[in-house]
C-alpha positions in Angstrom: -81.8 82.0 -16.3 -78.2 81.4 -18.4 -77.3 79.7 -15.0 -80.3 77.9 -14.6 -80.1 76.6 -18.2 -76.4 75.8 -17.1 -77.3 73.7 -13.7 -80.2 71.9 -15.5 -77.8 71.2 -18.6 -75.3 70.2 -16.1 -78.2 67.5 -13.7 -78.9 65.9 -17.5 -75.6 64.8 -18.2 -75.5 63.5 -14.5 -78.7 61.5 -15.1 -77.3 60.4 -18.3 -74.0 59.4 -16.9 -75.6 57.4 -13.9 -78.1 55.6 -16.8 -75.0 54.4 -18.4 -72.8 53.2 -15.8 -76.1 51.5 -13.9 -75.3 48.2 -16.4 -71.8 47.8 -15.9 -72.5 47.7 -12.5 -75.3 45.5 -12.2 -73.1 43.2 -14.8 -70.3 42.7 -12.7 -73.0 42.2 -9.4 -74.0 38.9 -12.1 -70.4 37.9 -12.2 -69.4 38.0 -8.9 -72.8 36.7 -7.4 -72.0 33.8 -10.1 -68.7 33.3 -9.3 -69.6 32.7 -5.1 -72.8 30.5 -6.3 -69.7 28.7 -8.6 -67.3 28.3 -5.5 -69.7 27.6 -2.9 -71.0 25.0 -5.6 -67.5 23.4 -6.2 -66.8 23.4 -2.4 -70.1 22.1 -2.0 -69.5 19.0 -4.2 -65.8 18.5 -2.4 -67.7 17.8 1.0 -69.9 15.5 -0.3 -66.9 13.8 -2.2 -64.7 13.7 0.7 -68.1 12.5 3.1 -68.0 10.0 0.1 -64.8 8.9 0.5 -65.2 8.4 5.0 -68.3 6.5 4.3 -66.6 3.8 1.9 -63.3 3.6 4.0 -66.0 2.7 7.0 -67.4 0.9 5.0 -64.5 -1.4 4.1 -62.8 -1.6 7.1 -59.9 0.8 6.5 -58.4 1.8 9.6 -57.5 5.5 7.9 -59.5 7.5 5.0 -57.4 7.6 2.2 -55.3 10.7 1.8 -56.3 13.2 -1.2 -53.7 13.0 -4.2 -52.8 16.6 -5.6 -53.6 17.5 -8.8 -51.8 16.2 -11.5 -48.2 18.4 -12.5 -48.6 20.7 -15.2 -44.9 19.0 -16.6 -44.6 15.9 -16.3 -41.4 14.5 -14.2 -38.3 13.9 -16.4 -38.5 10.1 -16.3 -34.0 8.6 -16.6 -33.2 4.8 -16.2 -32.6 4.2 -12.4 -28.9 4.3 -11.6 -27.5 0.1 -11.9 -30.8 -0.1 -14.1 -29.2 0.4 -17.3 -28.0 -1.9 -20.5 -25.8 -1.2 -22.7 -26.1 1.4 -25.5 -29.4 1.8 -24.1 -29.8 5.9 -24.1 -32.3 5.3 -26.4 -34.4 2.7 -25.3 -37.0 2.9 -22.8 -35.7 3.8 -19.9 -36.4 1.6 -16.7 -37.4 3.0 -13.6 -38.8 2.2 -9.7 -39.2 5.8 -8.5 -40.8 9.2 -10.1 -39.0 12.2 -9.8 -41.8 14.3 -7.9 -42.1 16.2 -4.6 -45.3 15.8 -3.8 -45.6 13.1 -1.1 -47.9 10.5 -3.7 -47.2 6.7 -4.2 -47.7 4.8 -6.9 -50.3 1.4 -7.0 -49.6 -1.3 -9.9 -50.9 -5.1 -9.7 -49.9 -7.5 -11.7 -50.4 -10.6 -14.0 -54.6 -11.2 -13.8 -54.4 -14.4 -11.7 -57.4 -13.0 -9.0 -60.6 -11.5 -10.1 -62.4 -10.7 -7.5 -65.4 -8.8 -8.0 -65.2 -7.9 -4.4 -61.9 -5.6 -5.3 -63.1 -3.9 -8.0 -65.9 -2.7 -6.2 -63.9 -1.4 -3.0 -61.1 0.2 -5.6 -64.4 2.0 -7.2 -66.2 3.3 -4.2 -62.7 4.0 -2.4 -61.8 6.4 -5.7 -58.8 4.6 -5.0 -56.0 5.0 -8.7 -54.1 1.9 -9.6 -51.9 0.6 -12.6 -52.6 -3.0 -14.2 -49.6 -5.0 -15.6 -51.3 -8.2 -17.3 -50.3 -11.3 -18.6 -52.7 -12.9 -21.3 -52.5 -16.4 -20.4 -54.1 -15.7 -16.7 -56.6 -13.2 -17.9 -57.8 -14.2 -20.8 -61.1 -16.7 -19.7 -62.3 -13.4 -18.2 -61.8 -10.2 -19.9 -65.0 -8.7 -19.2 -63.7 -8.4 -15.5 -60.5 -6.2 -17.2 -63.5 -4.8 -19.3 -65.3 -3.2 -15.8 -61.8 -2.5 -14.4 -60.8 0.1 -17.3 -64.4 1.4 -17.9 -63.4 2.5 -14.4 -60.2 4.7 -14.9 -57.9 1.6 -14.7 -54.6 1.3 -17.5 -54.4 -1.6 -18.9 -50.7 -2.5 -19.0 -48.4 -4.9 -20.9 -46.8 -8.1 -18.9 -46.1 -10.1 -22.3 -48.7 -13.2 -23.2 -47.0 -16.1 -20.9 -44.8 -14.1 -17.9 -41.9 -16.1 -19.0 -38.8 -14.7 -18.2 -37.2 -12.5 -20.6 -33.7 -12.9 -20.3 -33.7 -16.6 -21.6 -35.6 -15.6 -24.7 -33.8 -14.8 -27.8 -34.7 -10.8 -29.2 -38.0 -12.5 -31.2 -39.2 -14.9 -28.9 -39.1 -12.0 -26.9 -40.4 -9.7 -29.5 -43.4 -11.7 -29.7 -44.1 -11.8 -25.5 -44.5 -8.2 -25.9 -45.8 -7.1 -29.2 -48.2 -10.3 -29.2 -49.3 -8.8 -26.2 -49.6 -5.2 -27.4 -52.1 -6.9 -29.6 -54.0 -8.5 -28.1 -54.2 -5.9 -25.5 -55.3 -3.5 -27.9 -57.5 -5.7 -29.9 -59.7 -6.9 -27.0 -59.6 -3.5 -24.9 -58.8 -1.2 -28.0 -55.9 0.5 -26.5 -52.4 -0.5 -27.4 -50.4 0.3 -24.0 -47.0 1.9 -23.8 -46.1 1.3 -20.0 -44.5 -2.9 -19.9 -42.9 -4.5 -17.2 -40.7 -7.6 -17.7 -41.9 -10.9 -15.7 -39.9 -11.2 -12.1 -38.5 -7.7 -13.2 -35.9 -9.4 -15.1 -34.8 -8.0 -18.5 -31.7 -7.0 -20.4 -30.9 -5.2 -23.9 -33.1 -6.9 -26.3 -36.1 -7.3 -24.0 -35.3 -3.0 -24.3 -35.0 -2.9 -27.6 -38.2 -5.3 -28.5 -40.0 -2.8 -26.2 -39.5 -0.1 -28.3 -40.5 -1.4 -31.5 -43.8 -2.9 -30.3 -44.2 0.6 -29.2 -43.7 0.4 -25.4 -42.4 4.1 -24.1 -41.4 3.4 -20.7 -40.7 0.4 -18.4 -41.6 1.4 -14.5 -40.5 -1.7 -11.9 -41.1 -1.1 -8.6 -39.7 0.5 -4.6 -42.4 -1.3 -3.0 -43.6 -5.0 -2.7 -47.4 -5.4 -1.3 -48.7 -8.7 0.3 -51.7 -8.7 2.1 -49.7 -9.3 6.0 -46.6 -6.9 4.8 -44.7 -4.8 2.6 -41.0 -5.4 1.2 -38.7 -2.5 0.3 -36.4 -1.9 -2.8 -34.0 0.9 -0.1 -32.0 0.4 2.6 -33.8 2.4 4.7 -36.9 -0.4 5.1 -39.8 3.3 4.2 -41.7 4.9 1.6 -40.6 7.9 -0.7 -42.1 10.2 -3.1 -42.9 9.0 -5.9 -41.9 5.1 -5.6 -44.0 2.7 -7.1 -45.6 0.2 -4.9 -46.3 -3.7 -6.9 -49.2 -5.9 -6.0 -50.3 -9.1 -7.7 -53.6 -10.1 -8.5 -54.0 -12.8 -5.2 -56.4 -14.4 -3.3 -56.6 -16.6 -0.2 -55.3 -20.0 -2.4 -51.9 -18.0 -2.4 -52.5 -15.3 0.5 -53.5 -15.3 4.1 -56.4 -13.3 2.7 -58.2 -11.9 -0.3 -57.5 -8.5 -2.6 -59.3 -6.3 0.0 -57.9 -7.1 2.6 -54.2 -6.8 0.7 -55.7 -3.0 0.5 -56.5 -2.4 3.9 -52.7 -3.7 4.5 -51.7 -1.2 1.9 -53.6 1.6 2.5 -52.6 1.5 6.2 -49.2 1.8 6.1 -49.5 4.0 3.5 -52.3 6.7 4.5 -50.0 6.2 8.2 -46.6 7.5 6.7 -48.4 10.4 5.1 -48.9 9.6 1.7 -51.8 9.7 -1.0 -51.9 7.1 -3.8 -51.6 9.5 -7.2 -52.5 7.9 -10.4 -49.4 6.9 -12.8 -49.8 8.0 -16.4 -50.6 11.4 -14.6 -46.8 11.9 -14.0 -45.6 10.2 -17.2 
């Protein structure tokens, strides 16, 4: 009888343990299924996005679908002024560079001034999801601010290219400051955000330019290592090639200036970039 009582007690204890453990096992199973469902959903979403990208590339006449850029780096690269681009006592001034130091096989597309306002370009870039950075001069932009507001709404950062696109080294410090700070104020007033990047017209600058830019809130001065046209690419380096982190310059231009449109220019740029195995990344993600 004692043995029987012990057996019953033992069975009761075992049943109690099983019942108390069951909810933990159930919760783990639910969590596992939830994780699998989430992963499957993310995979399906990524697949759908890629299919949309392939379809957009065909629709816009690209030879190949643009490559996807990697995720933005968690730690930003350390930017320094390119050798040969220094100014006297420039250590505390905004750095001037043509390439972002990175091992990612990415390049950055930047577009200057604002002369051409092609709605097809905005549509193309939005559908292809190609990131780019704009450097605007107000004398060319002010006749159609809404065009650039649409650009900004699509995620494009609008930066400073001076009010009137003048040759900066030919101006006094005060004149340069008026050109840069005036454009800072205009972009903040019209578009709601003060730029931190500045590109001097023609890529020309002196110590006063960088001092004025710093006083206006500018943090960095990206120039370029390659320039894109509707039918060719020009390169700064001797090897006439792209390199990881290179900044590409082009302009808001159309058939009045080029033998083609801005979408034609993008088709040529993306063929070159993609053929060389590069993706276009967002410049601000690396700065």
